[in-house]
C-alpha positions in Angstrom: 19.1 48.0 -44.4 17.3 50.1 -46.2 15.2 50.7 -43.5 17.8 52.0 -41.9 17.7 55.5 -44.2 14.9 56.7 -42.9 14.7 57.7 -39.4 18.6 58.0 -38.4 19.7 61.1 -39.1 20.7 61.4 -35.9 23.6 58.6 -36.5 23.8 60.0 -39.6 25.4 63.5 -38.1 26.8 62.1 -35.2 28.5 59.2 -36.1 29.6 60.0 -40.0 28.7 63.7 -40.9 29.1 62.6 -44.7 28.6 59.4 -44.7 26.5 58.8 -48.3 24.0 56.1 -46.9 23.2 53.2 -44.5 25.7 51.1 -46.0 28.7 52.9 -44.5 26.8 54.2 -41.5 26.3 50.6 -40.8 30.3 49.5 -42.2 31.4 52.2 -39.4 29.2 50.5 -36.7 30.4 47.2 -37.7 33.5 47.6 -37.6 33.7 49.6 -34.1 32.5 46.5 -32.4 34.8 44.4 -34.7 37.8 46.3 -32.6 36.4 46.3 -29.2 35.7 43.2 -29.0 38.1 40.9 -31.4 40.7 40.4 -28.4 37.5 38.6 -26.3 37.4 35.2 -28.2 40.5 35.1 -30.8 42.4 34.0 -27.9 40.4 30.7 -27.7 41.9 29.9 -31.3 45.4 28.9 -29.3 44.1 27.6 -25.9 45.7 24.2 -26.4 49.0 26.4 -27.5 48.8 28.6 -24.4 47.8 25.0 -22.1 50.6 23.8 -23.7 53.0 26.8 -22.5 51.5 27.1 -18.6 51.4 23.5 -18.8 48.0 23.7 -16.6 44.7 21.6 -17.7 42.4 22.5 -20.1 39.5 23.9 -17.8 42.3 26.2 -15.8 43.5 27.5 -19.4 39.9 28.0 -20.2 39.0 29.9 -17.2 42.1 32.3 -17.6 41.2 33.1 -20.7 37.3 33.8 -20.4 38.5 35.6 -17.1 37.9 38.9 -19.5 34.5 38.4 -19.0 34.2 38.2 -15.6 36.0 42.1 -16.1 33.1 42.7 -18.6 30.2 41.9 -16.4 31.5 44.4 -14.4 32.5 47.1 -15.7 29.8 46.6 -18.1 27.8 46.8 -14.5 29.5 50.0 -13.2 29.4 51.9 -16.5 25.7 51.4 -17.2 25.1 52.6 -13.8 27.3 55.8 -14.2 26.3 56.0 -17.9 24.0 59.3 -18.1 27.1 61.4 -16.9 29.9 60.0 -19.1 30.5 62.0 -22.2 30.2 58.8 -25.0 32.7 59.7 -28.1 35.5 60.5 -25.0 34.4 57.2 -23.1 35.1 54.8 -25.8 37.8 56.5 -26.9 39.3 56.6 -24.0 38.2 53.0 -23.3 39.6 51.2 -26.8 42.8 53.4 -26.3 43.8 51.8 -22.4 42.6 48.2 -23.6 46.0 48.2 -25.4 48.0 48.6 -22.5 46.8 45.0 -20.9 46.3 43.2 -24.6 50.1 43.6 -25.2 51.2 42.8 -21.2 49.7 39.0 -22.1 52.6 39.3 -24.9 55.1 38.3 -21.4 52.7 37.4 -18.6 54.8 34.9 -16.4 52.7 32.6 -15.5 48.6 31.7 -15.3 47.8 34.3 -12.3 49.0 37.4 -13.8 47.1 36.0 -17.8 43.8 35.6 -16.1 44.4 39.3 -14.5 45.2 41.0 -17.5 42.5 39.7 -19.2 40.1 40.3 -16.4 41.7 43.9 -17.2 40.8 43.4 -20.9 37.3 42.7 -20.1 36.8 46.0 -18.3 38.0 48.6 -21.0 36.1 46.5 -24.1 33.0 46.4 -21.6 33.2 50.0 -21.2 33.5 50.7 -24.7 30.3 48.2 -25.5 28.1 49.1 -23.3 28.4 53.3 -23.8 28.0 52.3 -27.9 25.1 50.1 -27.5 23.9 53.1 -24.8 24.5 55.5 -27.8 23.4 53.3 -30.5 19.8 53.5 -28.3 19.6 56.8 -27.6 20.2 58.1 -31.9 18.2 55.5 -33.2 14.6 55.4 -33.5 12.1 52.7 -32.3 11.6 51.1 -36.0 15.8 51.7 -36.8 17.5 50.4 -33.4 16.9 46.5 -34.5 18.8 47.4 -37.9 21.5 49.5 -35.2 22.2 46.8 -33.0 22.3 43.6 -35.5 25.4 46.2 -37.3 27.0 46.0 -34.2 26.3 42.5 -33.0 26.9 41.4 -36.8 30.4 43.0 -35.9 31.4 41.2 -32.9 30.1 37.7 -34.8 32.9 39.2 -37.3 35.7 39.7 -34.6 34.9 35.6 -33.6 35.8 35.0 -37.4 38.7 36.7 -38.2 40.2 37.6 -34.8 40.2 33.8 -34.3 42.4 33.3 -37.6 44.5 36.3 -37.6 45.4 34.7 -33.9 45.9 31.1 -34.9 47.9 32.3 -37.7 50.5 34.6 -35.8 51.1 32.0 -32.8 51.9 29.3 -35.9 54.4 31.6 -37.7 55.6 34.5 -35.0 54.8 32.8 -31.7 52.4 33.9 -28.9 54.1 37.3 -28.1 53.5 38.6 -31.4 49.8 37.4 -31.4 49.6 39.5 -28.3 51.3 42.7 -30.0 49.2 42.5 -32.9 46.0 42.6 -31.3 46.9 45.8 -29.3 47.5 47.7 -32.3 43.9 46.6 -33.1 42.8 48.0 -30.0 44.4 51.7 -31.3 43.0 51.4 -34.1 39.8 50.6 -32.8 40.4 54.1 -30.7 41.2 56.2 -33.9 38.0 54.9 -35.6 35.7 56.2 -33.1 37.9 59.8 -32.6 37.6 60.0 -36.4 33.7 58.3 -36.9 31.7 59.8 -33.8 31.3 63.2 -32.6 31.2 64.6 -29.4 27.8 64.1 -28.2 26.1 64.6 -23.9 23.9 61.9 -23.3 20.3 62.0 -24.2 18.7 59.8 -21.0 20.1 61.6 -17.6 19.5 60.3 -14.3 17.4 63.1 -12.5 17.8 63.6 -8.0 14.5 62.0 -8.2 15.7 58.9 -10.1 19.1 57.8 -9.2 20.9 55.0 -10.5 20.0 52.5 -8.4 16.7 53.4 -8.5 16.3 53.3 -12.1 18.5 49.6 -12.1 15.8 48.6 -10.2 13.3 49.4 -11.8 14.7 47.4 -14.7 14.7 44.5 -12.6 11.0 45.0 -12.1 10.2 44.5 -15.1 9.4 41.1 -16.1 10.2 41.2 -19.8 13.3 43.5 -18.8 14.3 40.8 -16.1 13.6 37.5 -19.1 15.6 39.4 -21.6 18.3 40.0 -19.1 18.1 36.4 -18.6 18.6 35.1 -21.9 21.9 37.2 -22.1 23.1 35.2 -19.5 22.2 31.8 -21.1 23.1 32.4 -24.1 27.1 33.7 -23.7 26.8 30.5 -20.9 26.0 28.2 -24.0 28.7 29.6 -26.7 31.6 29.5 -24.5 30.8 26.3 -23.1 31.0 25.4 -27.5 33.8 27.1 -28.6 36.1 27.5 -25.6 36.2 23.3 -24.9 35.3 22.2 -28.6 38.7 23.6 -29.3 40.3 20.4 -26.8 38.1 18.6 -29.0 39.1 19.2 -32.3 42.9 18.5 -31.5 42.4 15.5 -29.8 42.3 12.0 -31.7 40.2 11.4 -33.8 40.0 14.7 -35.4 43.5 15.8 -34.7 43.7 19.2 -35.9 46.8 21.1 -36.5 46.8 25.0 -34.7 46.6 26.0 -38.2 43.8 23.7 -39.4 42.0 25.0 -36.0 42.0 28.4 -37.1 40.2 27.7 -40.5 37.6 25.7 -38.8 36.8 29.2 -37.3 35.3 29.9 -40.7 32.0 28.5 -39.4 31.5 31.6 -38.3 31.6 33.1 -42.3 27.6 32.3 -41.9 26.4 34.3 -38.6 28.0 37.3 -40.1 25.4 37.0 -43.1 22.0 36.0 -40.6 23.1 38.0 -37.7 22.2 41.3 -40.1 18.9 40.1 -40.7 18.2 39.7 -37.4 16.8 43.2 -37.2 14.4 42.9 -39.9 13.1 39.5 -38.9 12.0 41.3 -35.2 10.6 44.1 -36.8 8.6 41.4 -38.7 7.7 38.3 -36.5 9.0 40.3 -32.9 11.7 39.8 -30.9 10.0 37.1 -28.9 9.4 34.2 -32.2 13.2 35.6 -33.4 15.1 34.8 -30.0 13.4 31.6 -30.6 14.5 30.7 -34.5 18.1 31.2 -32.8 17.5 29.4 -30.0 16.4 26.2 -31.7 18.9 26.9 -35.0 21.2 26.5 -32.1 19.9 23.6 -30.3 19.9 21.5 -33.4 23.7 22.2 -33.8 24.4 20.6 -30.3 24.3 17.0 -31.1 26.0 16.9 -34.4 29.1 18.0 -32.2 28.9 15.2 -30.5 30.2 13.0 -33.2 33.6 11.8 -34.4 33.3 12.6 -38.0 34.4 16.8 -39.0 32.1 17.2 -41.3 29.6 16.6 -38.6 31.4 18.9 -36.0 31.8 21.6 -38.5 28.1 21.9 -38.8 27.1 21.8 -35.8 28.9 24.3 -34.7 28.1 26.0 -37.3 24.1 26.4 -36.2 25.2 26.9 -32.7 27.3 29.8 -33.8 24.2 31.0 -36.5 21.7 30.9 -33.6 22.9 32.0 -30.6 24.1 35.2 -32.4 21.1 36.2 -34.2 19.6 35.2 -30.5 21.8 37.7 -29.0 21.1 40.0 -31.9 17.4 40.0 -31.5 17.7 39.9 -27.3 20.1 43.4 -27.5 17.8 44.8 -29.6 14.7 44.4 -27.3 16.2 46.1 -24.4 17.3 49.1 -26.0 13.8 49.2 -27.2 11.6 47.7 -24.0 14.1 50.4 -21.2 12.3 53.7 -22.1 14.4 55.8 -19.8 18.1 55.6 -18.6 18.9 52.8 -21.6 22.4 53.6 -21.0 21.9 51.5 -17.3 19.8 48.5 -19.3 22.3 48.1 -21.5 24.5 48.1 -19.0 22.7 45.7 -16.9 22.0 43.4 -19.7 25.7 43.4 -20.7 27.1 42.5 -16.9 23.9 39.6 -17.0 25.4 38.1 -20.4 28.8 38.2 -19.5 28.2 36.9 -16.3 26.8 33.9 -18.2 30.7 33.8 -20.0 31.9 33.3 -16.2 29.8 30.6 -14.9 29.5 28.8 -18.1 33.2 28.5 -17.9 33.9 27.3 -14.5 30.7 25.2 -14.8 31.3 23.4 -18.2 34.9 23.3 -17.6 34.5 21.3 -14.8 32.2 18.9 -16.8 34.3 18.7 -19.7 37.2 17.6 -17.6 35.4 15.1 -15.2 33.2 13.9 -17.5 33.9 14.9 -20.8 32.3 16.6 -24.3 29.2 15.0 -24.3 28.6 16.5 -20.7 29.6 20.1 -21.5 27.5 19.2 -24.3 24.2 18.6 -22.2 25.0 21.4 -19.9 25.2 24.0 -23.0 21.6 21.9 -24.0 20.4 22.8 -20.9 21.1 26.4 -20.4 19.8 26.8 -24.0 16.5 25.2 -22.2 16.3 27.8 -19.7 16.7 30.9 -22.0 13.9 29.0 -24.4 11.6 29.4 -21.2 12.9 33.1 -21.2 11.5 33.6 -24.4 8.0 33.2 -23.3 8.3 36.8 -21.3 9.2 38.8 -24.3 6.3 40.4 -24.5 5.8 43.8 -26.6 5.5 47.1 -25.4 2.2 48.2 -24.7 1.3 52.5 -25.8 
């Protein structure tokens, strides 16, 4: 990521004044992302345990766990809407601090309804921090650097999928479900501390004037075909990701695979390659363009789907690796594209994109959960394939900016 070193001086000054170079700056960006969204998917690693604990169906528990994406969709849109008036540092700091409250309360949730409400609350705070950070990066990076900075942030997201699931499975297996949630609440507070020491207070660069209201700005983004396509791609990506990595848990613990809880945690080393490949998404997008980069990611994910229908663990794990690599690669490229394509009101554009992205998670959980409960794993995988196909069609509209 040496290409970031030439023109990210604002980020150097405001994210870490004493940063010796790009590597440390990327680490701060990635670690912030990790601590922001580590709660989002870590709970998926203990889905079978939660299903037994609350005595519900896989689809019901999957929907409750992924209800956080509903909160994230709402929060992304609302925060993006008011983003021009929100101080980035204070907003991120407050969001991560408040996130620790519902996270810790999950330890004592008496039923699945309360559990779901707390997951929605988690989503509200996670997405507000996520949206403001993306807006911050979009405003503080030059057009050339945006892809690399966003790739670093999405890489932190990928790492949270791996490490968060490993920690969650280990804690639930050794100390019980409650201590799992207390530990993640502590991680939320660690994220707030990192923001406090690494991001300096700056005013939003993209303000909305009286003649350019947030509503008008959002409608303008929706009227732009390439941004509209990017919003749809985001929806399809999380739809596919949720469908794969929520319900594959139940496949892994059932015969013939029959994995135990700790084994299920180690399965999520399948995300390790994604950490490496997602970092490359920014460079690939610069060289090949966002459209081709997204297509590559979606193609890799599609190749992994039939492998997950086999009854052999090595093939299933290989399929999971390919879906993880492909969806995160496409997500990094699409996120960076929005940051570049929205020449004005980037906070609103980022919020709209994330709202669509997380809404895809809500719809994916409900739709694919019903398919899984009614028709089985194969039907769920076909639903994922359909989402990837729609995303591939929309990617054709990711045309470059003409000056």
